[in-house]
C-alpha positions in Angstrom: -0.6 -4.5 14.0 3.0 -4.9 15.0 2.3 -8.6 15.9 1.0 -9.2 12.4 4.1 -7.7 10.8 6.4 -9.8 13.2 4.6 -13.1 12.6 6.7 -14.5 9.8 10.0 -13.2 11.2 9.2 -14.9 14.5 8.3 -18.2 12.8 11.7 -18.4 11.1 13.4 -17.9 14.5 15.0 -14.5 14.2 16.3 -12.9 17.4 13.9 -10.4 19.0 16.2 -7.4 18.2 16.3 -8.3 14.5 12.6 -8.8 14.5 12.3 -5.2 15.9 14.6 -3.8 13.2 12.6 -5.6 10.5 9.3 -4.4 11.8 10.7 -0.9 11.6 11.9 -1.4 8.1 8.7 -3.0 6.9 6.3 -0.5 8.4 8.5 2.4 7.0 8.6 0.7 3.5 4.8 0.6 3.3 4.3 4.0 4.9 2.6 2.6 8.0 5.1 3.6 10.8 2.6 6.0 12.3 0.0 3.2 12.7 2.3 0.8 14.5 0.0 0.4 17.5 -3.3 0.5 15.5 -5.8 -2.4 15.6 -5.8 -4.0 12.2 -9.6 -4.4 12.2 -9.9 -0.6 12.3 -7.8 0.0 9.2 -9.0 0.6 5.7 -8.7 -2.0 3.0 -5.6 -0.4 1.5 -4.0 -0.1 5.0 -4.7 -3.8 5.6 -3.1 -4.7 2.4 -0.1 -2.6 3.3 0.2 -4.4 6.7 0.1 -7.7 4.8 2.9 -6.6 2.5 4.8 -5.4 5.6 4.6 -8.9 7.1 6.1 -10.3 4.0 8.8 -7.5 3.8 9.8 -8.3 7.4 11.2 -11.6 5.9 13.4 -9.5 3.5 12.4 -11.3 0.3 14.2 -10.7 -3.0 11.0 -11.4 -5.0 7.5 -10.3 -4.0 4.6 -12.0 -5.8 1.2 -10.2 -5.5 -1.8 -11.9 -6.8 -4.7 -9.5 -7.3 -3.5 -7.6 -4.3 -5.8 -4.6 -5.2 -8.8 -6.4 -6.4 -11.0 -5.6 -3.4 -9.8 -2.1 -3.0 -11.3 1.3 -4.0 -9.3 3.5 -6.3 -7.5 5.2 -3.4 -6.5 1.9 -1.8 -5.3 0.6 -5.2 -3.2 3.7 -5.7 -1.7 3.3 -2.1 -0.7 -0.3 -2.8 0.8 0.5 -6.3 2.8 3.4 -4.8 4.2 1.0 -2.2 5.0 -1.6 -4.9 6.8 1.0 -7.2 8.7 2.3 -4.2 9.8 -1.3 -3.1 11.0 -2.0 -6.6 12.8 1.3 -7.1 14.4 1.7 -3.6 14.7 -1.7 -2.2 15.4 -3.4 -5.5 12.8 -6.0 -4.8 11.5 -7.8 -7.9 7.7 -7.6 -8.0 5.6 -10.1 -9.9 2.1 -8.5 -10.1 -0.8 -10.5 -11.2 -3.7 -8.2 -12.1 -6.7 -7.5 -14.3 -6.4 -3.7 -13.8 -4.7 -2.5 -17.0 -3.5 0.7 -15.3 -1.4 -1.5 -13.0 0.0 -3.4 -15.9 1.3 -0.1 -17.4 3.8 0.1 -14.5 5.5 -3.2 -15.5 8.8 -3.5 -17.3 7.4 -6.7 -18.8 3.8 -7.9 -19.3 2.7 -11.4 -19.8 -0.9 -12.2 -20.9 -2.1 -15.7 -20.0 -5.2 -17.5 -21.1 -6.2 -20.8 -19.6 -2.7 -21.4 -18.2 -0.9 -20.6 -21.5 1.2 -17.5 -22.3 -0.6 -15.8 -25.3 1.2 -12.5 -25.3 4.3 -11.0 -23.8 6.5 -7.9 -24.0 6.5 -4.4 -22.8 3.2 -3.0 -21.8 3.3 -0.7 -24.9 3.8 -3.8 -27.1 1.0 -5.6 -25.5 -1.4 -2.7 -25.7 -0.6 -2.0 -29.3 -2.4 -5.3 -29.9 -5.7 -4.0 -28.4 -7.9 -5.9 -30.7 -6.3 -9.2 -29.6 -6.6 -8.2 -26.0 -10.4 -8.1 -26.4 -10.4 -11.8 -27.4 -9.1 -12.5 -23.8 -11.7 -10.1 -22.2 -9.0 -7.5 -21.5 -9.3 -3.9 -22.3 -6.9 -1.0 -22.9 -5.9 1.1 -19.9 -8.0 4.3 -19.5 -5.5 6.4 -21.4 -5.6 4.0 -24.4 -9.4 4.1 -24.4 -9.2 8.0 -24.4 -6.8 7.9 -27.4 -9.2 5.7 -29.3 -12.2 8.0 -28.5 -10.4 11.1 -29.5 -9.3 9.5 -32.8 -12.9 8.4 -33.5 -14.0 12.0 -32.8 -11.6 13.3 -35.4 -8.5 14.4 -33.4 -5.2 13.1 -34.9 -3.6 12.0 -31.6 -1.2 9.0 -31.5 -1.8 5.8 -29.6 0.1 6.5 -26.5 0.2 5.3 -22.9 1.9 8.5 -21.7 -0.3 11.3 -20.3 2.2 14.0 -21.2 2.4 12.9 -24.8 -1.3 12.7 -25.2 -1.7 16.2 -23.6 0.9 17.7 -26.0 -0.9 16.0 -29.0 -4.3 17.4 -28.0 -2.8 20.8 -27.6 -1.2 20.7 -31.1 -4.4 19.4 -32.6 -6.5 22.1 -31.0 -4.1 24.8 -32.2 -4.4 23.5 -35.7 -8.1 23.4 -35.6 -8.5 26.9 -34.3 
């Protein structure tokens, strides 16, 4: 696996010592330092994606573009990758451009852009975008699960707000259940 991570750094001609430091940094950044000597073919899908990201991180980019990086992963693998992405953004100050159809992943963004046939059709904060849930449907996009839960609770008679925040929803449900009892 170490060779996979070193590939890009070797190709740009970095000295061996620097490549070693960058491998250490990249594997640590994606939480794979304990698997340094593992065979890539024996890794899970999420682990393979993390190794691929480590290979890019060894080049020390300022911007990381991930195009459907979690599309072929199970929920655990998706969560692993998104945890890495959040950590890279927060701790390493790497700008991440994340292209996804998973609305839960879009919730993590500072800014969301919805495109249709190569054109920008909506942009703003994830909250701004998801407020326009009817319009999202015209682009075959749905609300994140928490947004769908809010809509179902409202349809069932609970006066909960449209929210994308779990704590806010939990508090609203608690208040509503106290009122009804």
